[in-house]
C-alpha positions in Angstrom: 38.2 12.6 -29.1 40.6 10.1 -27.6 40.6 9.8 -23.5 42.6 7.2 -22.4 45.8 6.0 -24.2 47.6 1.9 -23.2 50.9 -0.2 -24.5 52.1 -3.0 -23.0 54.1 -5.6 -24.3 55.6 -9.0 -22.8 57.7 -11.5 -23.5 56.6 -14.6 -24.4 59.0 -17.0 -22.4 58.1 -15.0 -20.0 54.1 -15.5 -20.5 55.5 -19.8 -21.3 57.7 -20.9 -19.0 54.9 -19.2 -16.3 51.6 -21.0 -18.2 55.0 -24.5 -18.6 55.2 -24.2 -14.6 51.5 -25.4 -13.2 48.6 -23.9 -16.6 47.7 -21.1 -13.9 48.1 -17.8 -15.7 46.0 -19.0 -18.6 43.6 -19.8 -15.4 44.2 -16.5 -13.5 43.7 -13.9 -16.7 41.2 -15.5 -19.1 37.6 -15.6 -18.9 35.5 -17.3 -19.6 35.0 -17.5 -23.6 38.7 -16.7 -23.8 39.5 -19.6 -21.9 37.4 -21.8 -24.8 39.1 -20.2 -27.5 42.4 -20.6 -25.5 41.9 -24.9 -25.1 40.6 -24.9 -29.1 44.0 -24.4 -30.0 45.7 -27.1 -31.0 49.9 -25.7 -31.3 51.4 -25.2 -28.0 54.0 -22.0 -29.9 50.3 -21.0 -30.6 48.4 -20.9 -27.2 51.7 -19.2 -26.0 51.1 -16.3 -28.0 47.6 -15.8 -27.6 48.1 -16.1 -23.9 50.3 -13.5 -24.4 49.2 -11.5 -26.9 45.8 -11.4 -24.2 48.4 -10.6 -21.2 49.0 -8.2 -23.0 45.9 -6.4 -24.1 44.4 -6.4 -20.4 47.9 -4.2 -19.2 47.3 -2.0 -21.6 43.7 -1.2 -21.1 44.2 -1.1 -17.7 47.1 1.9 -18.3 44.8 3.4 -20.5 41.9 3.6 -18.1 44.2 5.5 -15.3 44.2 2.0 -13.2 46.3 -0.5 -13.1 45.3 -3.9 -12.4 43.5 -5.3 -9.7 42.4 -1.6 -8.1 38.8 -1.0 -10.4 39.0 -3.7 -12.7 41.1 -7.2 -12.6 42.1 -9.5 -15.5 38.9 -11.6 -15.7 36.5 -8.3 -16.2 38.6 -7.3 -19.6 37.2 -9.7 -22.5 38.7 -9.5 -25.3 38.0 -11.4 -28.1 38.2 -11.0 -32.1 35.1 -10.2 -34.6 34.1 -12.5 -37.8 37.9 -11.2 -39.5 40.2 -11.4 -36.5 40.5 -7.7 -35.8 41.0 -7.9 -32.0 38.0 -6.6 -29.7 36.8 -5.5 -26.6 32.8 -6.5 -25.6 32.5 -4.3 -22.6 34.1 -1.1 -23.8 33.0 -0.2 -27.2 35.1 3.5 -27.3 38.0 0.9 -27.0 40.3 -0.2 -30.2 42.6 -2.3 -29.6 46.0 -3.3 -32.0 47.9 -7.0 -31.1 51.2 -7.8 -32.1 53.4 -11.0 -32.3 56.8 -11.4 -32.9 59.1 -14.4 -32.1 59.9 -12.9 -28.4 57.0 -10.1 -27.3 53.4 -9.6 -27.5 52.7 -6.3 -27.4 49.3 -4.7 -27.9 48.1 -1.3 -27.7 44.0 -0.4 -26.8 42.7 3.5 -26.9 40.1 5.2 -25.5 38.5 7.8 -27.1 34.4 8.7 -26.5 31.8 7.6 -28.5 29.6 10.1 -30.7 26.1 9.7 -30.0 
């Protein structure tokens, strides 16, 4: 059963402008594991796409929780990694399904939280 649904879309140029200005956005939102991967990316455009996608998924997850960022969960507590096939997942919530997409101008993410069958 679905117990939460969230979606978010961000303009990649806005993420680029903030990150290019002072590099604080990546430090503010990425967990240690996400930041480690981010630093391995060699293309500036790929780095911004990754950052925009992670920002969108964290916002989408907070919406699915119904709390928003800051009320009960912070950006760094939401850790979105990729499995060996490249599929994104939330490290601390096995009930969450995650999808991230990019275009030249936008990154979007959808998160569905479902009950876990035992």
